[in-house]
C-alpha positions as MATLAB code, in Angstrom:
seq = 'MRHASVPLSQHPPTVFSEWNTVPVTKFAISMPRETMKRVDRAAKRLGMTRSRYIAVVLDGVARNERDTAISRKVDEVLAQIGEQDLSSVALFRRARRDEGTEW';
ca = [
      19.712  -55.456   20.004;
      17.918  -57.027   23.284;
      19.642  -57.526   26.478;
      18.974  -60.461   28.933;
      17.949  -59.683   32.048;
      20.125  -60.628   34.833;
      18.463  -61.426   38.183;
      20.143  -59.283   41.090;
      20.932  -62.155   43.058;
      23.360  -62.872   40.424;
      25.146  -59.260   40.625;
      28.272  -58.888   42.948;
      27.585  -57.139   46.088;
      27.474  -53.217   45.653;
      27.656  -50.128   47.655;
      25.710  -47.229   46.822;
      26.104  -43.248   47.658;
      24.988  -40.354   46.652;
      27.412  -39.729   43.478;
      28.434  -43.772   42.541;
      27.966  -47.512   42.884;
      30.974  -49.209   43.443;
      31.058  -53.098   43.334;
      32.639  -54.564   46.626;
      34.035  -57.589   48.087;
      32.772  -58.462   51.827;
      35.536  -60.429   53.725;
      35.850  -60.963   57.579;
      39.310  -60.324   59.356;
      40.417  -61.025   62.866;
      42.806  -58.530   64.444;
      43.678  -57.327   67.965;
      40.941  -54.999   69.984;
      43.245  -52.234   70.625;
      43.744  -52.213   66.960;
      40.161  -51.906   66.081;
      39.924  -49.163   68.462;
      42.711  -47.285   66.860;
      40.902  -47.698   63.270;
      37.789  -46.514   64.746;
      39.037  -43.359   66.298;
      40.938  -42.490   62.968;
      37.957  -43.563   60.899;
      35.891  -41.193   63.278;
      38.337  -38.253   62.956;
      38.625  -38.533   58.843;
      34.768  -38.379   58.798;
      34.813  -41.987   57.494;
      33.122  -44.966   57.973;
      35.285  -47.993   59.464;
      34.858  -50.149   56.225;
      35.781  -46.749   54.225;
      39.030  -46.254   56.202;
      40.127  -49.865   56.229;
      39.426  -49.784   52.299;
      41.678  -46.482   51.846;
      44.419  -47.875   53.949;
      44.341  -51.246   52.112;
      44.488  -49.684   48.883;
      47.379  -47.368   49.649;
      49.385  -50.317   51.135;
      48.464  -52.356   47.798;
      49.361  -49.447   45.536;
      52.635  -48.844   47.313;
      53.587  -52.742   47.180;
      52.710  -52.390   43.353;
      54.981  -49.031   42.841;
      57.860  -50.844   44.771;
      57.484  -53.986   42.617;
      57.749  -51.782   39.237;
      60.393  -49.853   40.214;
      62.426  -52.738   41.658;
      61.810  -54.380   38.119;
      62.998  -51.153   36.347;
      65.952  -51.218   38.569;
      67.331  -54.766   37.613;
      66.459  -53.956   33.997;
      68.659  -50.730   34.085;
      71.386  -52.548   36.002;
      71.709  -55.113   33.238;
      72.567  -52.292   30.594;
      75.959  -52.190   29.031;
      78.462  -49.480   30.018;
      77.776  -47.677   26.653;
      73.961  -47.092   27.749;
      75.133  -45.210   31.123;
      73.919  -41.799   29.956;
      70.469  -43.173   29.097;
      70.308  -45.086   32.512;
      71.192  -41.411   34.312;
      68.027  -40.346   32.296;
      65.702  -42.748   33.336;
      66.654  -42.767   37.124;
      65.998  -39.002   37.121;
      62.798  -39.390   35.132;
      61.831  -41.995   37.761;
      59.069  -40.708   40.157;
      59.638  -41.905   43.370;
      57.758  -38.780   45.128;
      54.448  -39.895   46.805;
      55.486  -43.497   47.113;
      57.050  -43.399   50.461;
      54.938  -43.962   53.625;
];
């Protein structure tokens, strides 16, 4: 089976490093200078580039929002369960993992 070659110009932007290749999306944002100075200081302290630091922070925020939405939905479903299933609800709530989702 032969694969058609795709011109490099049609591939998404990619970040290359020693250990991996990661597809990326570039975008521009505006923010106050003081905020950017704090971002730059934090990135430097952690030994990251500005871009990597912002990507890590935004990924954490997005994951937290997703986890919160899932927990909220689970709580809504559990709240609809009848009285006879309260023991199951208690088991589910004990099994729910909140650890590591707080800021």
